[in-house]
C-alpha positions in Angstrom: 0.0 -0.3 0.1 1.5 3.5 -0.9 0.8 7.0 0.5 0.9 10.1 -0.7 2.9 12.2 0.6 0.8 15.5 2.4 2.3 18.7 0.9 3.8 21.3 3.5 1.2 23.8 3.9 2.0 27.3 1.3 2.5 30.5 2.7 1.3 34.0 0.6 4.7 35.4 -0.4 5.1 38.7 1.6 5.2 41.5 -0.7 8.7 43.4 -0.8 9.5 46.5 0.8 9.5 49.6 -0.8 10.5 53.4 -1.0 6.6 53.7 0.1 7.9 51.4 3.0 11.0 53.3 4.2 8.9 56.5 4.7 5.8 54.6 6.6 9.0 53.4 8.5 11.1 56.4 9.0 7.5 58.2 10.1 7.4 55.2 12.9 10.7 55.2 14.1 10.3 59.5 14.7 7.5 58.3 16.7 4.1 59.4 14.6 1.2 56.9 14.8 -1.0 59.2 12.8 -0.9 60.3 9.4 -3.5 62.2 7.1 -4.0 62.4 3.4 -5.7 61.6 0.3 -4.1 59.1 -2.0 -3.4 59.7 -5.8 -1.9 57.8 -8.2 1.6 58.8 -8.1 1.8 58.2 -4.3 0.0 54.9 -4.0 3.1 53.2 -2.7 3.4 55.2 0.0 -0.9 53.9 1.0 0.1 50.3 0.1 2.9 50.8 2.9 0.6 51.6 5.2 -1.1 48.3 4.9 1.6 47.0 6.1 1.7 49.6 9.1 -0.5 48.6 11.9 0.6 50.6 14.4 0.0 54.0 12.0 -3.9 55.3 12.0 -4.7 56.9 8.3 -7.5 59.7 8.3 -8.3 60.4 5.0 -10.5 63.6 4.0 -12.2 64.4 1.0 -10.0 67.1 -0.1 -6.3 67.7 0.3 -7.1 71.1 1.5 -9.1 69.7 4.4 -6.7 67.5 5.2 -4.3 69.9 5.7 -6.5 71.6 8.1 -6.5 68.7 9.8 -2.8 68.0 10.2 -2.6 71.5 11.1 -5.1 71.4 14.4 -3.7 68.2 15.0 -0.1 69.4 15.4 -1.6 72.4 17.4 -3.1 70.1 19.9 -0.1 67.7 20.4 2.6 70.1 19.9 3.8 67.1 17.4 4.6 66.5 13.9 1.8 65.9 11.5 2.5 63.7 8.7 0.2 64.6 5.6 0.6 62.4 2.5 -1.1 63.6 -0.6 -0.2 63.0 -4.6 1.9 65.3 -7.2 0.4 68.5 -8.8 -3.1 68.8 -8.3 -3.0 67.2 -4.6 0.0 68.7 -3.7 -1.1 72.5 -5.0 -4.2 71.8 -3.0 -2.6 71.9 -0.2 -1.0 75.3 0.1 -3.6 77.5 1.9 -3.3 75.3 4.7 0.3 75.1 4.9 0.3 79.1 4.4 -2.0 78.6 7.7 0.4 75.9 9.7 2.9 78.9 9.2 1.2 81.6 10.5 0.4 79.5 13.4 3.6 77.4 13.7 2.2 73.9 13.0 4.4 71.3 12.6 2.9 69.8 9.6 5.3 67.3 7.4 3.7 67.2 4.4 4.8 64.4 1.9 3.7 64.5 -1.9 4.9 62.1 -4.2 6.5 63.3 -8.0 6.6 62.3 -11.2 8.9 59.8 -11.9 12.9 60.4 -11.5 13.5 60.8 -15.6 11.0 63.7 -15.7 12.4 66.1 -12.8 14.4 68.8 -13.9 12.3 71.1 -15.3 11.5 69.0 -18.6 8.1 68.7 -21.1 8.1 65.3 -20.6 3.9 65.0 -20.4 3.3 63.1 -17.4 0.5 63.2 -15.5 0.5 66.0 -12.5 3.7 67.0 -13.9 4.7 70.7 -13.4 8.2 72.7 -14.2 9.1 73.2 -10.6 6.7 71.3 -8.0 8.8 72.4 -5.1 8.9 76.0 -6.2 5.5 76.4 -5.4 6.9 75.7 -1.3 9.6 78.0 -0.9 7.7 80.6 -0.1 4.9 79.0 2.2 6.9 76.2 4.4 9.9 76.2 6.5 12.1 73.8 4.5 11.7 71.9 1.4 13.4 68.9 0.8 13.6 66.8 -2.3 14.5 62.6 -2.2 15.8 61.1 -5.5 16.9 57.4 -4.1 15.5 55.0 -1.9 18.5 55.7 0.1 17.8 59.1 0.6 14.3 58.5 2.0 15.3 58.1 5.8 17.4 60.7 5.9 15.4 63.1 4.5 12.2 61.9 6.4 14.7 62.8 9.7 15.5 66.4 8.2 12.3 67.3 7.7 11.0 66.4 11.1 13.9 68.0 12.6 13.2 71.5 10.4 9.5 70.8 11.2 10.5 71.1 15.1 12.8 73.1 15.4 11.9 76.5 17.0 9.6 77.9 16.0 7.4 74.9 14.9 6.5 75.5 11.3 5.2 73.3 8.6 7.5 71.6 5.7 7.8 70.0 2.5 9.1 66.5 1.3 8.8 65.4 -2.2 9.5 61.8 -3.8 9.1 60.9 -7.3 6.9 58.0 -7.7 9.2 55.3 -9.3 11.3 55.5 -6.0 8.2 55.3 -4.3 7.4 51.5 -5.9 11.1 50.2 -6.6 11.6 47.4 -4.5 14.1 48.2 -1.6 17.2 45.6 -0.2 18.1 47.2 3.0 16.9 46.3 6.7 13.9 48.2 8.1 14.2 51.3 9.5 14.4 50.8 13.6 15.7 53.9 14.3 16.2 57.9 13.4 17.7 60.6 15.9 16.8 64.3 15.1 17.6 66.9 17.5 15.6 70.1 16.7 16.8 73.7 16.9 16.5 75.3 20.6 16.9 78.9 20.7 18.0 79.9 24.3 18.3 83.3 24.4 22.1 85.2 24.8 22.8 86.2 28.2 23.8 89.7 28.0 20.2 90.3 26.7 18.0 88.3 29.5 20.4 90.3 31.5 19.2 93.9 29.9 15.6 92.7 29.8 15.1 91.9 33.0 17.0 95.0 34.1 14.6 97.0 32.1 11.1 95.2 33.6 12.7 94.8 37.3 13.3 98.6 37.1 9.4 99.7 35.0 7.0 101.6 36.8 4.1 100.7 34.5 5.0 97.1 32.8 2.8 95.6 30.6 2.9 92.4 28.4 1.4 91.2 25.1 0.9 87.4 25.1 1.4 85.7 21.7 0.5 82.5 19.8 4.4 81.7 20.2 3.9 81.3 23.9 1.3 78.4 23.5 3.4 77.1 20.6 6.2 76.8 23.3 3.9 75.4 26.0 4.9 78.6 28.1 2.0 79.2 30.0 3.3 78.6 33.3 6.4 81.0 32.6 4.1 83.6 31.8 1.7 83.4 34.8 5.0 83.3 37.1 6.5 86.4 35.7 3.6 88.6 35.1 2.8 87.9 39.2 5.9 88.7 40.0 6.2 92.0 38.1 2.4 92.7 38.9 2.3 93.4 35.4 -1.1 93.2 33.4 -1.6 90.8 30.8 -2.8 91.0 27.0 -3.0 87.9 24.7 -3.2 88.1 20.9 -5.9 86.3 19.2 -3.3 83.6 18.6 -2.3 83.8 22.2 -5.4 82.6 23.8 -5.6 80.9 26.7 -1.7 81.7 27.4 -3.0 83.4 30.7 -6.1 82.9 32.8 -9.1 84.7 31.6 -10.1 86.0 34.9 -7.2 86.7 36.5 -6.8 89.9 37.7 -4.0 90.9 35.7 -5.8 89.5 32.6 -6.7 92.4 30.4 -8.0 89.4 27.9 -7.6 89.9 24.3 -9.5 93.2 23.0 -7.1 93.9 21.1 -9.6 96.0 18.3 -11.0 97.8 21.1 -8.9 101.7 21.2 -8.9 101.5 24.9 -6.7 98.4 25.4 -4.5 100.0 22.3 -4.1 103.3 24.7 -3.1 100.8 27.7 -0.3 99.0 25.8 1.4 102.0 24.1 1.1 103.9 28.4 3.7 100.9 29.3 6.6 102.4 30.4 8.1 98.9 29.4 5.9 96.5 27.0 7.5 92.9 27.3 6.3 91.2 23.9 6.4 87.4 24.0 5.7 85.0 21.0 4.3 88.1 18.4 5.0 89.5 15.5 3.3 92.4 16.4 1.5 92.4 13.0 -1.9 93.9 11.8 -4.3 92.3 14.3 -2.3 92.5 16.8 -1.8 96.2 16.8 -5.3 97.3 16.1 -4.3 97.5 12.3 -1.1 99.0 12.6 -2.5 101.7 15.0 -0.1 101.1 18.2 2.7 103.8 19.0 4.3 102.6 21.7 5.3 105.5 24.2 7.7 103.8 26.2 10.4 100.9 25.7 9.4 97.9 24.3 11.3 94.2 24.8 10.3 91.5 22.2 11.2 87.4 22.5 10.8 85.8 19.1 11.2 82.5 17.8 10.8 83.7 13.7 13.9 86.2 13.0 11.9 87.8 10.7 9.4 88.9 12.9 11.8 90.2 15.6 11.5 94.1 15.3 9.7 93.9 11.9 7.2 96.4 13.0 8.5 98.5 15.9 12.2 98.5 17.3 13.1 97.5 20.6 15.4 95.4 22.6 15.3 91.8 20.6 15.5 88.5 21.6 15.7 85.8 19.1 14.8 83.0 21.6 12.0 80.3 22.8 9.4 81.7 24.9 9.6 79.5 27.3 13.4 78.9 27.7 13.6 82.9 27.6 10.9 83.5 30.4 12.3 80.9 32.1 16.1 82.3 32.1 14.5 86.4 32.5 12.4 84.5 36.1 15.9 83.4 37.0 17.3 86.7 36.4 14.8 88.9 38.3 15.1 89.1 42.1 12.4 86.8 43.6 10.3 89.6 45.1 10.8 92.9 43.6 10.8 95.8 46.0 7.8 98.4 46.7 8.0 101.2 43.9 10.3 103.6 44.7 9.8 107.1 45.8 9.4 109.7 43.2 12.7 111.3 42.4 13.7 114.9 42.4 14.0 116.4 38.6 17.7 117.0 38.8 18.0 113.4 41.0 19.7 111.1 37.8 18.2 107.8 37.4 19.8 104.2 37.3 17.6 103.2 34.7 17.4 106.5 32.8 17.0 105.3 28.8 19.8 106.7 26.6 19.4 109.4 24.7 18.5 106.9 21.6 15.6 105.3 23.5 12.4 107.0 24.5 11.9 108.2 27.9 8.8 106.8 29.8 6.4 108.8 31.3 6.5 109.6 35.1 3.9 108.0 36.4 1.0 110.4 38.9 1.7 109.9 42.5 -1.9 108.6 42.6 -1.4 105.8 39.9 -3.5 103.2 40.5 -2.9 99.7 41.4 -2.0 97.5 38.5 -5.1 95.3 39.1 -7.1 98.3 39.2 -6.0 99.4 35.9 -6.8 96.8 34.6 -10.7 96.6 35.8 -10.9 99.7 34.8 -10.0 99.0 31.3 -12.1 95.8 31.3 -15.1 98.5 32.3 -14.4 100.8 29.4 -14.4 98.0 27.3 -17.7 96.8 28.2 -19.2 100.3 28.4 -18.1 101.0 24.7 -19.8 98.0 23.5 -23.1 98.8 25.6 -23.2 101.6 23.4 -23.3 99.4 20.0 -27.0 97.7 20.2 -24.9 94.3 20.3 -26.9 92.3 22.9 -27.5 89.5 19.7 -24.5 89.0 19.2 -23.0 88.7 22.8 -25.9 86.7 23.9 -25.2 84.2 21.2 -21.3 84.3 22.1 -22.4 83.4 25.6 -24.5 80.4 24.5 -22.1 78.7 22.8 -19.9 79.4 26.1 -21.9 77.8 28.5 -22.3 74.8 26.1 -19.1 74.5 25.8 -17.7 71.7 28.4 -14.3 73.0 30.1 -11.9 70.4 28.8 -13.7 71.1 25.2 -11.5 72.0 22.0 -13.0 74.8 19.5 -12.0 75.1 16.1 -13.6 78.8 14.7 -13.5 79.5 11.0 -13.4 82.9 9.5 -16.5 84.2 10.4 -18.3 86.7 12.2 -18.9 84.8 15.3 -15.1 83.7 15.0 -14.1 87.6 15.0 -16.2 88.0 18.5 -14.8 85.1 19.8 -11.3 86.2 19.0 -11.9 89.4 21.4 -14.1 87.8 23.5 -14.1 84.7 24.5 -12.5 82.4 27.0 -11.0 79.3 25.8 -10.6 78.4 29.7 -7.7 76.7 29.3 -4.4 76.3 27.5 -4.6 75.3 23.6 -7.6 74.6 23.0 -9.1 77.3 20.7 -7.7 77.4 17.2 -8.5 79.5 14.6 -7.6 80.6 10.7 -7.0 84.0 11.9 -2.6 83.7 10.6 -3.3 83.3 7.4 -7.1 84.0 7.2 -8.2 81.5 4.4 -12.3 79.9 4.5 -13.0 76.3 5.2 -10.7 76.2 8.5 -13.2 75.0 11.2 -14.8 71.5 10.3 -12.0 69.9 9.0 -9.6 71.2 11.9 -12.3 70.4 14.5 -11.9 66.4 12.9 -8.1 67.1 13.0 -8.5 68.0 16.8 -10.7 65.3 18.1 -8.2 62.6 16.3 -5.5 64.5 18.2 -7.8 64.5 21.7 -10.2 61.5 21.9 -12.6 61.1 25.2 -12.7 65.5 24.4 -15.9 67.3 22.8 -14.8 69.6 20.4 -16.5 72.0 18.3 -16.1 73.9 14.9 -17.8 76.8 14.0 -18.3 78.2 10.1 -20.5 80.2 8.5 -22.5 79.4 5.6 -20.4 80.5 3.6 -17.3 78.8 5.2 -19.3 75.7 5.7 -19.1 75.1 1.9 -16.0 74.3 1.4 -15.9 71.6 4.0 -19.0 70.2 3.4 -17.5 66.9 1.8 -16.1 66.2 5.1 -18.8 64.9 7.0 -18.6 61.9 4.9 -15.1 61.8 6.9 -16.3 62.4 10.2 -19.1 60.0 10.2 -17.2 57.3 8.4 -14.4 58.0 11.7 -17.3 58.5 14.1 -15.8 61.7 15.3 -17.0 63.5 18.0 -17.3 67.1 16.5 -20.1 69.2 16.5 -20.5 71.6 14.0 -22.4 75.1 14.8 -22.6 76.7 11.5 -24.3 80.1 11.3 -26.3 80.7 8.4 -26.4 84.5 7.3 -27.2 84.1 3.7 -23.8 84.8 2.5 -20.0 86.7 3.2 -21.5 88.0 6.6 -18.3 90.1 6.9 -17.5 90.9 3.1 -21.2 92.1 2.9 -20.3 94.6 6.0 -17.1 95.9 4.8 -18.3 96.6 1.1 -21.3 98.4 2.9 -19.1 100.6 5.1 -16.4 101.3 2.5 -18.8 101.7 -0.4 -21.9 102.0 0.9 -23.5 98.9 -0.8 -22.8 95.8 -1.2 -22.9 93.4 -4.4 -25.5 91.3 -3.9 -23.5 88.8 -7.0 -20.7 88.6 -4.8 -21.7 88.0 -1.1 -25.2 86.6 -1.3 -25.3 83.4 -1.6 -27.7 80.2 -2.5 -26.9 77.2 0.1 -28.7 73.8 0.7 -30.8 72.7 3.6 -28.0 72.1 5.5 -30.0 70.4 8.3 -31.2 67.9 5.2 -27.6 67.9 3.7 -26.4 66.1 7.3 -28.7 64.1 7.6 -27.5 62.5 3.6 -24.1 62.1 5.2 -26.1 59.8 8.4 -24.7 62.8 10.7 -27.6 64.0 13.2 -28.6 67.8 13.1 -31.3 70.1 14.2 -32.1 73.9 13.1 -31.8 76.0 16.1 -32.5 79.8 17.3 -30.9 81.6 20.1 -33.0 80.8 22.9 -32.4 77.0 22.2 -28.8 77.8 21.1 -27.0 76.5 24.5 -29.3 73.7 25.1 -29.4 72.5 21.5 -25.3 72.9 21.2 -24.6 71.3 25.1 -27.1 68.0 23.8 -25.4 67.8 20.5 -22.1 67.6 22.6 -22.8 65.2 24.7 -24.3 63.1 22.3 -21.9 60.2 20.7 -20.1 60.7 16.9 -20.5 64.0 14.7 -23.2 66.3 14.6 -24.5 69.6 13.1 -26.5 72.4 14.9 -27.0 75.1 12.0 -28.1 78.7 13.6 -30.1 81.2 11.2 -28.6 84.7 12.5 -27.5 87.7 10.9 -25.1 89.2 13.0 -22.7 92.4 13.0 -19.2 93.1 14.4 -18.3 95.6 16.9 -17.8 99.0 15.4 -13.8 99.2 14.5 -11.8 101.9 16.2 -8.7 102.1 14.4 -10.5 104.0 11.5 -10.1 107.2 14.2 -6.9 106.4 15.6 
């Protein structure tokens, strides 16, 4: 009797590792566990490699620009690098508005795009799909650095260099591109196990810290303006300690919201578009500006004119003294504030008595520096001065008939849990929030106020929800901005992300309607008035619960939506107004 041998079990051949695998392995070695993106033909080698990376979560959006916004908010929320994977040509170019916002907001987005095959590089017209003469050139004026790979062996080092650049102070977006054939080609090297990066740190120069401490310690009316650089650097504790040591009032820029406790007795809050606040900042004999370039929005549209000394701490060299002369410290906000705290005495002396006119002052400014105004003998305490300033701001608002707007913003604040993250599009309610909204914790309010593009709110909220699982997330858009992001309702549903989207429907581009009316006496209906869908029905078509509300029910409807699992939409039909500008009469 003969027997037939049993054949050995067969196993499917493991697909060969490719350049795409080297990219994903490099990202994993650097600590990435989440990537955002949208596939395209040239980038399929990246997405094929993702199938072999079970420890990396992929979040796919429907439009590359929205994927960039999601990565931006993820990077801001985590203060880590957010990888973004896209394809060549149109897919790459569609990320530019989001990368501009990431640059303005110091968000560490590592955008990795494909390229035409190596043979097509160099600017020749070979007729490849998606071909551009110089794709990288489109990014050089937007991102911190551009990196191009031409061979598979270059991939790990190029990914590490791009990662290091993104995390160097100040954080920011970078662009890395890899040809299609390099991503697809098999590689015969061991898997990437470890990559070392050394992001640039920016410690302050010793002599500058000593001089800044001398000026602040001698100041009679020190004031601090804290920008987004404080939040990005995680310097909130150092800022609070320094403000309390100096008894210095603190205003936060719109990008710096949450950097200082809103209800603190020294908090000037964020009323930077109010002339009373501008006057208060101008009146400081020493103004410490931390993590802000004193740009258009932070300077009340460049009407701010300091009368005292300015000390500026800024990690972005291009912003240092770019608008106002002063003692400039090119440094990371956290390390610089910590150094100032170490240099200043533990307890500042009581205010010195008024000196006689003929008595020299130890902190007399040099002739080429502005002389600070002498305080009056009955100068109020810093805390009393802050309270008086905020009362003047309230009085100005009280005379403008803006009760509806203030009530709606208060309803949003009442509905939002203290641990929530909120992401705001470019819309009138967001402009109110920049000045008037208390985020109640740091790094919890994100907006597109840096570059100012529409469509940020909802996709950014999706990225924040991925970054902060378990925390409720609110997106706020107008109907015009919402139209940029409607496709991402499918993303929210697919990943079951707990984002509530508040859409304030005023029938058009509301702020542009106001601007045109103020400037020209009328608006162009063809330009500013919009045909919109039924947002409630449209959300329902995506399987996303939605409700139409009104100002009376807004707080309750928002709270219910935020408490429910998964995504939701709340639509508020309302035509809001902005408070009157103060820079036009300055």
